[in-house]
C-alpha positions in Angstrom: 62.0 -40.2 -74.5 62.0 -43.7 -73.1 59.1 -44.8 -70.9 59.8 -45.7 -67.3 59.6 -49.5 -67.8 62.0 -49.3 -70.7 64.4 -47.2 -68.6 64.3 -49.7 -65.8 65.0 -52.4 -68.3 68.2 -50.6 -69.1 69.1 -50.4 -65.4 68.4 -54.2 -65.1 70.8 -54.8 -67.9 73.5 -52.7 -66.3 73.0 -54.5 -62.9 74.5 -57.6 -64.4 77.9 -55.8 -64.6 80.1 -55.2 -61.6 82.8 -52.8 -62.9 82.0 -49.1 -62.5 84.4 -47.9 -65.3 83.7 -50.4 -68.0 80.0 -51.1 -68.3 78.7 -52.8 -71.5 75.4 -52.0 -73.0 75.5 -53.5 -76.5 71.8 -54.6 -76.4 70.4 -51.3 -75.2 72.2 -48.0 -75.9 69.9 -45.0 -75.5 72.7 -42.6 -76.4 72.9 -44.0 -80.0 74.4 -46.9 -81.8 76.5 -47.7 -84.8 79.8 -46.3 -86.0 79.1 -42.7 -84.9 78.5 -43.5 -81.3 81.4 -45.9 -81.2 83.7 -43.3 -82.8 82.6 -40.7 -80.3 83.4 -42.9 -77.3 86.8 -43.9 -78.8 87.6 -40.2 -79.3 86.7 -39.4 -75.7 88.9 -42.3 -74.5 91.8 -41.1 -76.6 91.5 -37.6 -75.2 91.2 -38.9 -71.6 94.3 -41.1 -72.1 96.5 -38.1 -72.7 97.4 -37.0 -69.1 98.4 -33.3 -68.9 99.8 -31.1 -66.2 96.8 -28.7 -66.6 95.1 -28.2 -63.2 91.7 -29.9 -62.8 88.7 -27.8 -63.3 85.3 -28.3 -61.7 83.8 -31.8 -62.5 86.2 -32.5 -65.4 86.2 -36.0 -67.0 89.9 -36.5 -67.5 90.9 -39.6 -65.5 93.2 -37.7 -63.2 90.3 -35.2 -62.5 87.3 -37.4 -62.4 87.1 -37.7 -58.6 88.4 -34.3 -57.8 85.6 -32.4 -55.9 84.9 -28.8 -57.0 86.5 -26.3 -54.7 83.3 -24.3 -54.4 81.8 -27.2 -52.3 84.3 -26.8 -49.5 83.4 -24.5 -46.5 79.7 -24.8 -47.3 76.8 -27.0 -46.3 77.8 -29.5 -49.0 81.4 -29.7 -47.8 82.6 -33.3 -48.1 85.5 -32.9 -45.7 86.0 -36.1 -43.8 84.9 -38.2 -46.8 86.7 -39.4 -49.9 85.2 -39.6 -53.4 85.2 -43.2 -54.6 83.0 -43.0 -57.7 81.2 -40.5 -59.9 78.4 -40.7 -62.4 77.3 -37.8 -64.7 74.1 -36.6 -66.2 75.0 -35.0 -69.6 72.9 -32.8 -71.9 73.6 -34.5 -75.2 72.4 -37.9 -73.9 68.7 -39.0 -73.9 66.5 -36.6 -72.0 67.4 -36.5 -68.3 65.0 -34.3 -66.4 63.9 -32.9 -63.0 60.1 -33.4 -63.2 57.9 -30.8 -61.5 54.1 -30.9 -60.9 51.8 -28.1 -60.1 50.3 -28.7 -56.7 46.9 -27.7 -55.2 48.3 -24.3 -54.3 49.2 -23.8 -58.0 52.9 -23.9 -57.2 55.6 -26.0 -58.9 57.0 -28.8 -56.7 59.6 -31.5 -57.5 57.8 -34.7 -58.3 60.3 -37.1 -59.9 63.7 -37.4 -61.6 64.5 -39.5 -64.6 68.2 -39.3 -65.4 70.7 -41.5 -67.2 74.1 -41.7 -65.6 77.4 -41.9 -67.5 81.1 -42.5 -66.7 84.2 -40.6 -67.8 84.1 -41.9 -71.3 80.3 -41.4 -71.7 79.3 -45.0 -71.3 75.9 -45.6 -69.7 76.4 -46.9 -66.1 73.1 -46.3 -64.4 70.0 -44.4 -63.6 68.7 -41.9 -61.0 65.0 -41.8 -60.1 62.6 -41.4 -57.2 61.0 -44.3 -55.3 57.3 -43.4 -55.6 56.4 -45.9 -53.0 57.7 -43.5 -50.4 55.4 -40.7 -51.6 52.6 -39.6 -49.2 50.5 -37.8 -51.9 50.4 -37.2 -55.6 52.5 -34.1 -55.1 55.2 -35.9 -53.0 58.4 -37.0 -54.7 59.2 -39.9 -52.4 62.8 -41.0 -51.9 65.7 -40.4 -54.4 67.5 -43.5 -55.6 70.7 -44.0 -57.6 71.5 -47.3 -59.4 75.0 -47.8 -60.8 75.8 -51.3 -61.8 74.9 -53.6 -58.9 74.8 -50.7 -56.4 71.4 -49.3 -55.4 71.2 -46.6 -52.8 68.5 -44.4 -51.4 69.1 -40.9 -50.2 67.8 -38.9 -47.3 68.3 -35.6 -45.3 69.9 -33.6 -48.1 72.0 -30.5 -47.3 72.0 -27.9 -50.1 73.4 -24.6 -51.4 72.6 -22.4 -54.3 74.7 -23.3 -57.4 77.8 -21.1 -57.5 77.1 -20.8 -61.2 73.8 -19.0 -60.8 70.2 -19.4 -59.7 69.2 -20.6 -63.2 70.8 -24.0 -62.1 69.5 -26.4 -59.5 71.1 -26.4 -56.1 74.1 -28.4 -55.1 73.4 -31.2 -52.7 75.1 -33.4 -50.1 72.9 -36.4 -49.4 73.0 -39.0 -46.7 72.7 -42.6 -48.0 70.0 -44.0 -45.8 69.7 -47.4 -47.5 72.5 -49.3 -49.4 72.0 -52.8 -50.9 75.8 -53.2 -50.2 76.5 -54.4 -53.7 79.3 -52.6 -55.6 79.6 -49.3 -53.8 78.7 -51.0 -50.5 80.7 -48.6 -48.3 79.3 -45.4 -49.8 77.7 -43.1 -47.1 77.1 -39.8 -49.0 76.3 -38.6 -52.5 77.2 -35.1 -53.6 75.5 -33.3 -56.5 77.8 -30.7 -57.9 78.3 -28.7 -61.2 74.7 -28.4 -62.0 73.3 -26.9 -65.1 69.6 -26.0 -65.7 66.9 -28.2 -64.1 65.0 -25.6 -62.2 61.2 -25.3 -62.0 59.4 -22.8 -64.3 58.9 -19.2 -63.0 55.5 -19.1 -64.7 52.1 -19.8 -63.0 50.5 -23.2 -63.5 47.3 -25.1 -63.2 47.0 -27.9 -60.6 48.2 -31.2 -62.1 50.4 -29.6 -64.8 53.7 -31.4 -65.3 57.0 -29.8 -66.5 60.2 -31.7 -67.4 63.3 -29.6 -66.9 66.4 -31.0 -68.6 69.6 -30.8 -66.6 73.2 -32.0 -66.2 75.3 -32.6 -63.1 78.0 -34.7 -61.6 77.0 -37.2 -58.8 79.9 -38.1 -56.5 79.8 -41.2 -54.2 81.7 -40.7 -50.9 83.0 -43.1 -48.3 84.2 -42.0 -44.8 87.9 -41.4 -44.6 89.8 -43.7 -42.3 
């Protein structure tokens, strides 16, 4: 697992690139390097280049499906009606460890403390990072404000709406999050972020001792939304 300063160094490297779909990370590649990693990305690109008539499933990575929002989101609290998806970044299981980080509070209950997640595009190139801004935390058990950095774009979320994952309670909830702060670089018109197609990432069901920390690996698709005109 990379330490936080090493992760942020990766994000700083990515910030120098303005294209969402073709980020370069030759100097730092936490997903692996060498011929194997290159071949894997080339195979994914080759598969994605073959457009088919097959209907798009939830959070697929085929180019024609990448921005298609899962049907289970509509008619719920995380319904993006009135918005259009303009970008997406995925957390994937076979990448370096991406985790929801829980801490055991003074009441000996697990609460969300932080997130450390690598974000990837449709061909599994690293494009950014998701984390909490601890400066907004009011105590050691407070998570602060969620942030997403993709290329030059840095946004801070607030006022999340949520539903249980349609795929079961063993997965973290789906979210529809207001973008409260936007540095107006890259995805400058984005107003909402949706977290759909989650897998794992929940807190332990066991008891805990105050101060204990648990890292729960997860995967998901984060969609950026702009208001439809």
